[in-house]
C-alpha positions as CSV (number, residue, x, y, z in Angstrom):
1,M,37.3,279.4,70.8
2,S,35.6,280.9,67.7
3,E,32.5,282.9,68.5
4,N,31.0,281.8,65.1
5,R,30.8,278.2,66.1
6,N,27.4,276.6,66.3
7,I,27.8,274.6,69.5
8,R,24.9,272.2,70.4
9,L,24.0,269.4,72.7
10,V,22.4,266.2,71.4
11,D,20.1,264.8,74.0
12,T,20.1,261.0,74.0
13,T,18.1,260.4,77.2
14,L,15.6,258.4,75.3
15,R,18.2,256.1,73.6
16,D,21.4,255.9,75.6
17,G,19.9,257.1,78.7
18,E,17.2,254.4,78.7
19,Q,20.0,251.9,78.4
20,A,20.7,252.3,82.1
21,P,20.0,248.9,83.9
22,G,16.3,248.6,84.8
23,V,15.2,251.7,83.2
24,S,12.3,251.7,80.6
25,F,10.1,254.6,79.6
26,S,6.6,254.1,78.2
27,S,5.9,255.7,74.8
28,K,3.8,258.3,76.5
29,F,6.6,259.3,78.8
30,K,9.1,259.4,75.9
31,V,6.7,261.8,74.1
32,D,6.4,263.9,77.3
33,I,10.1,264.1,77.9
34,L,10.7,265.0,74.4
35,K,8.3,267.8,74.3
36,M,9.6,269.1,77.6
37,L,13.2,269.1,76.4
38,Y,12.0,270.9,73.2
39,D,10.3,273.5,75.2
40,A,13.4,273.9,77.2
41,G,15.4,274.8,74.1
42,I,17.0,271.5,73.0
43,R,16.9,271.1,69.3
44,D,18.9,267.9,68.7
45,F,17.7,264.5,69.8
46,E,18.6,260.8,69.6
47,I,15.2,259.2,70.4
48,G,15.6,255.5,70.3
49,T,16.8,252.2,68.7
50,P,14.3,250.9,66.1
51,A,15.7,247.4,66.2
52,I,14.8,246.8,69.7
53,D,11.1,245.7,69.2
54,E,7.7,246.9,68.0
55,M,7.0,249.0,71.1
56,E,10.1,251.0,70.5
57,R,9.3,251.7,66.9
58,F,5.8,252.7,68.0
59,A,7.3,255.2,70.4
60,I,9.7,256.5,67.9
61,K,6.9,257.0,65.3
62,Q,4.7,258.9,67.8
63,M,7.7,261.3,68.4
64,V,8.3,261.7,64.8
65,D,4.7,262.5,64.2
66,L,5.0,265.4,66.5
67,E,6.7,267.2,63.7
68,L,8.8,269.4,65.9
69,D,11.2,271.8,64.5
70,A,14.0,269.7,65.6
71,N,16.6,267.2,64.5
72,L,15.3,263.7,65.5
73,S,17.6,260.8,64.9
74,V,17.8,257.1,66.0
75,W,20.8,254.8,66.6
76,C,21.4,252.0,64.1
77,R,23.9,249.1,63.9
78,A,25.6,248.7,60.6
79,T,22.9,246.5,59.2
80,L,20.4,247.0,56.4
81,T,17.7,245.8,58.7
82,D,18.3,248.5,61.3
83,L,18.5,251.1,58.6
84,Q,15.2,250.0,56.9
85,Y,13.4,250.2,60.2
86,A,14.6,253.8,60.5
87,A,13.5,254.6,56.9
88,D,10.1,253.0,57.4
89,L,9.5,255.3,60.5
90,G,9.9,258.3,58.3
91,L,13.3,259.4,59.9
92,K,15.5,261.6,57.7
93,M,18.5,261.3,60.1
94,V,20.3,258.3,61.5
95,N,23.3,257.6,63.7
96,L,25.1,254.6,62.2
97,S,27.6,253.0,64.5
98,L,30.5,250.5,64.2
99,P,33.3,249.5,66.5
100,V,36.7,250.9,65.8
101,S,38.9,249.8,68.6
102,E,40.8,246.5,68.4
103,I,39.3,245.1,71.6
104,Q,35.7,245.7,70.5
105,I,36.3,244.6,66.8
106,N,37.8,241.3,68.2
107,A,34.9,240.9,70.6
108,I,32.5,240.6,67.7
109,G,34.8,238.3,65.8
110,K,35.6,240.7,63.1
111,T,38.5,242.6,61.5
112,E,39.3,246.2,60.6
113,Q,38.8,245.3,56.9
114,W,35.3,244.1,57.7
115,V,34.5,247.3,59.5
116,I,35.5,249.4,56.4
117,Q,33.6,247.1,54.0
118,Q,30.5,247.1,56.3
119,L,30.6,250.9,56.6
120,E,30.6,251.3,52.8
121,F,27.9,248.7,52.3
122,C,25.5,250.5,54.6
123,L,26.4,253.9,53.4
124,K,25.4,253.0,49.9
125,F,22.0,252.0,51.2
126,A,21.8,255.1,53.5
127,S,22.6,257.5,50.8
128,S,19.3,256.8,48.9
129,H,17.2,256.7,52.1
130,F,18.3,259.5,54.4
131,D,19.2,263.1,54.3
132,F,21.7,263.1,57.1
133,V,24.0,260.3,58.5
134,S,26.1,260.6,61.6
135,I,28.7,258.0,61.6
136,G,29.6,256.7,65.2
137,A,33.2,255.6,66.0
138,Q,32.3,253.3,68.8
139,D,35.0,253.0,71.4
140,G,36.9,255.6,69.3
141,S,38.8,256.7,72.5
142,R,40.7,253.4,72.4
143,A,41.1,253.1,68.6
144,D,44.4,253.1,66.9
145,Y,44.5,256.7,65.5
146,N,45.6,255.6,62.0
147,F,42.7,253.3,61.7
148,L,40.4,256.0,63.0
149,I,41.6,258.3,60.2
150,K,41.0,255.6,57.6
151,Y,37.4,255.0,59.1
152,I,36.6,258.7,58.9
153,N,38.0,259.1,55.4
154,T,35.9,256.2,54.2
155,A,32.8,257.7,55.7
156,I,33.1,261.2,54.4
157,K,33.4,260.1,50.8
158,Y,29.7,259.8,51.0
159,K,27.8,263.1,50.7
160,V,25.1,261.9,53.1
161,V,27.7,261.7,56.0
162,Q,27.5,265.0,57.7
163,R,28.9,264.3,61.2
164,I,31.3,262.0,62.9
165,R,30.6,260.9,66.5
166,I,33.6,259.9,68.5
167,A,32.5,257.7,71.5
168,D,34.4,257.4,74.7
169,T,32.4,254.2,75.2
170,V,34.0,253.1,78.5
171,G,34.8,256.6,79.8
172,I,38.5,256.1,79.7
173,L,39.4,259.6,78.6
174,N,40.3,262.6,80.7
175,P,40.0,266.3,79.8
176,F,43.6,266.5,78.6
177,S,43.4,263.4,76.4
178,V,40.0,264.5,75.0
179,F,41.4,267.9,74.1
180,E,44.5,266.4,72.5
181,L,42.3,263.9,70.5
182,F,39.8,266.5,69.1
183,Q,42.6,269.0,68.3
184,K,44.2,266.3,66.1
185,L,40.9,265.4,64.6
186,K,40.0,269.1,63.7
187,F,43.6,269.5,62.4
188,D,43.2,266.5,60.1
189,F,39.6,267.2,59.2
190,P,39.0,270.9,59.5
191,L,35.7,270.9,57.5
192,V,34.1,267.8,59.4
193,E,31.5,268.3,62.1
194,F,32.5,266.3,65.2
195,E,30.4,265.1,68.1
196,F,31.8,263.8,71.3
197,H,29.9,261.0,73.1
198,G,31.2,260.5,76.7
199,H,30.6,258.1,79.6
200,N,31.2,258.8,83.2
201,D,33.0,255.6,84.3
202,L,35.9,257.7,85.8
203,G,33.8,260.6,86.8
204,M,35.0,263.0,84.0
205,A,32.1,263.0,81.5
206,N,31.1,266.6,82.2
207,A,34.7,267.8,82.1
208,N,35.5,265.8,79.0
209,G,32.5,267.3,77.2
210,L,33.7,270.8,77.9
211,A,37.2,269.9,76.8
212,A,35.9,268.4,73.6
213,I,34.1,271.7,72.8
214,K,37.2,273.7,73.6
215,A,39.3,271.6,71.3
216,G,36.8,272.0,68.4
217,A,33.9,269.5,68.8
218,D,30.7,271.0,67.5
219,L,28.3,268.8,69.5
220,V,28.3,266.7,72.7
221,S,25.9,263.9,73.5
222,V,24.1,264.3,76.8
223,T,21.4,262.8,78.9
224,V,19.2,264.2,81.7
225,N,20.8,263.5,85.1
226,G,23.6,261.8,83.4
227,L,21.4,258.7,83.0
228,G,23.0,255.9,81.2
229,E,24.9,252.6,81.3
230,R,27.0,251.8,84.2
231,C,28.1,255.2,85.7
232,G,26.0,257.1,83.1
233,N,26.6,259.7,80.4
234,T,27.5,263.3,80.2
235,P,24.7,265.1,82.3
236,L,22.9,267.6,80.1
237,E,22.1,270.1,82.9
238,E,25.7,270.0,84.3
239,L,27.2,270.7,80.8
240,V,24.8,273.6,80.3
241,I,26.0,275.4,83.5
242,A,29.6,274.5,82.9
243,L,29.5,276.0,79.4
244,Q,27.7,279.1,80.7
245,Y,29.4,279.9,84.0
246,S,32.9,278.4,83.4
247,E,33.3,279.2,79.7
248,G,30.9,282.0,79.0
249,I,28.9,280.0,76.4
250,D,25.1,280.4,76.8
251,L,23.2,277.9,74.7
252,G,19.9,279.7,75.3
253,I,18.5,276.6,77.2
254,K,15.8,277.4,79.8
255,K,17.4,276.2,83.0
256,T,14.4,276.5,85.1
257,R,12.4,274.1,82.9
258,L,15.4,271.9,82.8
259,R,15.3,271.4,86.6
260,S,11.7,270.2,86.3
261,I,12.7,267.7,83.6
262,C,15.5,266.4,85.9
263,D,13.0,265.8,88.6
264,L,10.6,264.0,86.2
265,V,13.3,261.8,84.8
266,S,14.6,261.0,88.3
267,I,11.1,259.8,89.2
268,L,10.5,257.8,86.0
269,S,13.9,256.1,86.1
270,A,13.8,255.4,89.9
271,R,17.2,257.0,90.1
272,K,17.5,259.4,93.1
273,I,19.5,262.6,92.5
274,N,22.5,262.9,94.7
275,A,22.0,265.6,97.3
276,S,25.3,267.3,96.4
277,K,24.8,267.0,92.7
278,P,25.6,270.2,90.8
279,F,22.6,272.2,89.3
280,N,19.7,270.2,91.0
281,G,21.0,268.4,94.2
282,K,19.0,269.1,97.3
283,F,22.0,270.9,98.9
284,C,23.2,272.7,95.8
285,F,22.7,276.1,97.4
286,T,22.5,275.1,101.0
287,H,24.9,276.6,103.5
288,E,25.8,276.0,107.2
289,S,29.2,277.7,107.9
290,G,28.8,281.0,109.8
291,I,31.6,282.6,107.6
292,H,29.7,281.7,104.4
293,T,26.3,282.7,105.6
294,R,27.5,286.1,106.9
295,S,28.9,286.9,103.5
296,L,26.0,285.5,101.5
297,I,23.6,287.9,103.3
298,I,25.6,290.8,101.9
299,D,26.4,289.3,98.4
300,I,24.6,286.1,97.3
301,L,27.5,285.4,94.9
302,S,30.1,285.4,97.6
303,Y,29.9,281.7,98.0
304,Q,27.9,280.6,95.0
305,P,29.0,280.5,91.3
306,Y,25.7,281.8,90.0
307,R,22.3,283.0,91.4
308,P,20.2,280.0,92.3
309,E,17.1,281.5,90.8
310,E,18.6,281.2,87.4
311,V,17.9,277.4,87.7
312,G,14.6,277.6,89.7
313,A,16.2,277.3,93.1
314,Q,16.9,279.3,96.2
315,T,19.6,279.9,98.8
316,K,18.9,278.0,102.0
317,F,20.6,278.0,105.3
318,V,21.0,274.8,107.5
319,F,21.9,275.4,111.1
320,G,24.4,273.3,113.0
321,K,27.7,273.4,114.7
322,H,29.3,275.6,112.1
323,S,26.5,278.2,112.1
324,G,27.0,281.8,113.2
325,R,24.8,284.6,114.5
326,A,24.3,286.4,111.2
327,A,22.3,283.5,109.7
328,I,20.0,283.2,112.8
329,K,19.3,287.0,112.7
330,S,18.6,286.9,109.0
331,V,16.1,284.1,109.2
332,L,14.2,285.7,112.0
333,K,14.3,289.0,110.2
334,L,12.6,287.4,107.3
335,K,9.8,286.4,109.7
336,G,9.4,290.0,110.8
337,I,11.3,289.4,114.1
338,K,14.0,291.7,115.4
339,P,15.8,289.4,117.9
340,S,18.0,290.7,120.7
341,Q,21.6,289.6,121.0
342,F,20.6,287.4,123.9
343,E,17.9,285.7,121.9
344,I,20.3,285.1,119.0
345,D,22.8,283.6,121.4
346,H,20.4,281.3,123.1
347,I,19.1,280.0,119.8
348,L,22.5,279.4,118.4
349,N,23.6,277.6,121.6
350,Q,20.5,275.4,121.3
351,V,21.3,274.5,117.7
352,K,24.9,273.7,118.5
353,L,24.1,271.7,121.5
354,N,21.7,269.5,119.6
355,T,23.8,269.1,116.4
356,N,26.8,267.9,118.3
357,F,24.9,264.6,118.6
358,S,23.3,264.6,115.1
359,S,24.1,265.2,111.5
360,S,20.6,266.3,110.5
361,G,20.9,269.9,111.4
362,F,18.1,272.4,111.8
363,S,16.2,274.1,109.0
364,E,15.2,277.7,108.8
365,N,11.7,276.7,109.9
366,D,13.2,274.8,113.0
367,V,15.0,278.0,114.1
368,F,11.8,280.0,113.8
369,K,10.0,277.4,116.0
370,I,12.8,277.5,118.6
371,Y,12.3,281.3,118.8
372,M,8.6,281.0,119.1
373,K,8.8,278.3,121.8
374,C,11.3,280.3,123.9
375,F,10.5,283.9,123.4
376,S,7.1,284.5,121.8
377,K,5.3,285.0,125.2
378,P,7.0,286.8,128.3
379,I,6.3,284.7,131.4
380,K,6.2,286.4,134.8
381,L,6.9,284.5,137.9
382,N,5.7,286.0,141.3
383,G,5.5,289.3,139.3
384,T,9.2,289.7,139.3
385,R,11.0,287.5,136.8
386,N,10.2,287.2,133.2
387,Y,11.0,284.4,130.8
388,H,14.3,285.7,129.8
389,S,15.6,285.4,133.4
390,I,14.4,281.9,133.6
391,V,16.2,281.0,130.4
392,T,19.3,282.7,131.5
393,T,19.4,280.7,134.6
394,K,18.6,277.4,132.9
395,Y,21.1,277.8,130.1
396,R,23.7,279.8,131.9
397,H,26.5,277.2,131.1
398,F,25.7,277.5,127.4
399,I,26.0,281.3,127.1
400,Q,28.9,282.1,129.4
């Protein structure tokens, strides 16, 4: 991969992300999300669809009026009405989209010839109203390649066209087919800037985004938390860490701020974040296994791909049937306690006994509470036996 390439992410949370069923952001929240993403380091945005209604256009105008040092675009169908709306809002950049696969062209009752004619018709108008047009090849992943070539050749005849977006509209591609497609496109159009727009229907959107970049794509469309239609889009935060920690490409995005944005979008969209989700899942840096925790105490990277504080998180231990003594000792040490071997064994046996009947496990604070309950105050009985001896008698069958 060339080190001189200007790889960027185009955030479309406020356009394609909002197309998720039941999701609608107010104009205020759209402005807030945009500003937060900008502060996190994103500079390319798709902020809405002007043709939706007056409220959508009001929100877009508010975002345009922020005058951010960023590339703001909107999504338009190939109609003069859509393009006129965008021009009236003061936008200098638009994404103009047409279907290019046989199945989608037939679905709207049109032909390939009509697609080419409508593309040229709209580009004549766009050339005099915008500085930058990105041409979307809707369902490009299922298009006949020869027609896709014709579509691109038609588009790039117009100087205003400065980018081609290839959409995997139904998420049918895999990393191998994505790589092959973009290698072919870059070979046939070495000077064209390409963007990949992926969907997650088969669970491969993040890997597909990475593969597209590896093959020569300059940009990838993303959304916060992968928000979007059906199974969602390429998750912004996941592609950021995939590029950095798997491919060595640091886009300079502030990941700690991004984590806060993910939480906000989750709340506003009423879409819970999966506990095991990469980057910002609840259990992203949580460990139970005794083998793991013992090594993590020595080197935090022994069982983690990167340091959790880089994304505003921290390593946590959960205690259950797989836990070991090292984690118990480490947690109590952080509380200023130096437990004896007997105390560690007793607490560990209590944890394992209880979690054999439950999947909830014990938190670090729970372990501390067990210690305080059992060992914080020595108890003398008839002046001869202390609390340790009572515990030993009561739980002898656990610690033998």
